N, C-alpha and C positions, 0 to 999 in steps of 0.2 A: 335525264336531266339537261335542260338547255343551257348553253354557255351564256353566261353573263355577257353583254356585249362590250362592257368595258375591259374584260379579260382579253380581248382582242388586241389591246395595246400592250399586253404583258408579253415580252419574249425573254425568257429565262437566259438563253444564250447569249443575247446582246448586253443584258445587265451585267453577266460575268464577264464578258470581255473589256466592257468599259473599265471595271474596277482591275482586272488583270493587267492590262496596258498600263494604266496609272501606278501600280505597284511592281510591274516589272516582273511578272509571275507568267512562266512558262506554259502554254496549253498543256504540256505533255504531264506536267505536275498535277493538273486538275484531272485529266483524263486516267492517270494511273490511280488517283484517290478514289475515283467512284467506278473504277474497274470497267470503263466502257471506252471505246473509240481509242486504244493504244496505238493502234498501227496508224490511225490519221486523226491526232490529237486536235487538228484544227476544226474537225467537225463537232467539236465541244460548244463552239460558238453558234452553231446553227440549231441547237435544241430549243425547241419551243416551249416545253415543261420539262420538270425534273421531279424525281421522287423527293419528299420532305427530308427523308434521312440523308441522302445525298446533299442536299441543299445546306442541311446542317455541317457536314463534313467539309463542304466547300467554303463555309462560312468560316469555320475555325482556321481552315488553311490559308485563308487570304485576310484573316483578322477584319472582317467585314461582315454585319449581321444582315444578310440577304432577307431573311425572313422578316425581321423587324421592318425594314424599308417598303417590302412588298405589302405587309400587314398596314402600315401607316397609309400606303396609297389606296389600297383596295378594300380595307376593312375599318377605316376610320370612323365611318358612320355608326358603328355598333357599339353598344354599351361597353365600358370599360369594366374588365372582370376583377373584383376584389378577391384576392387570395388570402385565406385566413389559415391556411394550412400551415403546420408547424414543420413540415418535411424539409429537410435540407435542400435548399435550391442551388447552391453555388458550390461545385466541386473544385478546389484548388489544393495543390501540392507544391511545396517549395523544397527544392534538392539543396540541403545545407552545403553540401561538399562543392558541388558547382555553382551554386548561387542562382541557378536558372528557375525561373517561375513556370510551373507547368499546370495547364488548365485540363482537368480530366474531362473528356470527351472529344480531345485533339486528335490527330492523326495517331493511330497506334493505340488509341485508349478509347474505347465506345461506351463506357460505363453509362453515360448519360442516355444514349440512344438505346441501350438495352433495357433501360427502365420503362421506355415509352412504346406503348401500343395503343395506337390512334382508335382502333374499333371499340376499344374497352371504354375510351373515354366518351365516344359517342353513345354507346349504348347506356353509360352512365348518366349521360344527359337525357336520354330518353326515359330511363328509369325515374330520374328525379321529377320530371313533368309528366309521368305516367302515360307516355305516347307509346302506343303499341306498334307494332311493326307495320300494319296497315295506316295508322295516323302517320308514321315516319315516312312511309311509302308516297303517301299524299303531299306531305310537306316537300319532299324532294322531288316529285315528279317521276317516280320511277316503280318499278315492281316491287311486290314485297321479297321475292327472291334475291334482290339485290341488296336488301337491307340486312338478310342473314349473312351475304357475302361480306357487306360493311363492316359488320360486327367482328369479322374475324381477321380484319387486314391490320397488320402491325404499322403499316406506312402507307400513305397515298401520294398521289401527285400533288404539287402545289396548287395547281388550278382547280382540281377536283375539292381540296380541302376549303378553298375559298368559296367556291359554290356552295358547298354544305354549310359553310359559316353563314353565308348570305341568307340561304333558305331556312335557316334555324335560328337566325338573328343572335348567333353566338359565335363568338371569334375564337375558333379551336386553335388557330396558329398562336395566338397570345396565351390562351391557357396551358396547351400541352407543351410548346417549345420555346417560347421567349422567356417565360417563368425560369427555364432551367438553362439557357444559354448565356453565359458569361465570357464575353468577348472584349479584350483591350484592342480597340481599334485604332488604326492610324490612318490620317487622309491620303497618304501617298504610300511609299514603300512599306513594307511589313518591317515592324521594329520590335526589339524585345523591351520589356519593361525594365526600369532601371530599380535594383534592389539594394537597400542600404540596411545593414545588419549592424546592430548594437548590443551591448549585454542585455539589454532590457528589451528590445523589441525587433522586429524585423517590418521595414517599411518599403512598400512598393509604389512606385510611380509611374505613371505613363508619360514619356517624354513629350508626347503631342496633345495632351490634355491634362493641364494644370488642375484641373477640378477634380481628376481621380487620383484619390491616395487610399491605399490598403494597409491599416497598421495591425499587425499581429503580435501581442505581448507574449513574451516568453514565461 
């Protein structure tokens, strides 16, 4: 599968470095999270590509949706995917005792990621449009043996998934990850949301985004 020329401008480590410096997050925290380069955390900024699952974990750590930004830049030409599923998409927990708002899928809780198997989604796409392994191989410009391998993969590198999305004209990053990622972002340092509890409701506000308010009735 040939690399899309515009992907040459995508360097995951540089993007992470920019946000980490802005939010004053040490590279060691990022390296520890994705279990690589612990002995030389600075190398994390030299990574050209990254596994999608690791990218999700880094997004939650830094409260910045990297996959959304990448999708908007490299896959915005693809049709918007309408999701009519009734599946619960946002996983949130509120610790009443501490008053802290917890997003399932954050560090230490990988429930969102455990539900995702990218190979199954790609195979479901092929089945929906009645694409055989030979058809898929022709579309992706690879051998049929790679298609069998692809269907078995729980996660893929970000650039590889962009390539596949472009080849099949279907934004798998949007369908598989973005619909399940709920991140309260902040433009600078990482902040915690404001939680206001009354006898009738729990109100959650983002100090850096006046448009974000979540209300949970008791």
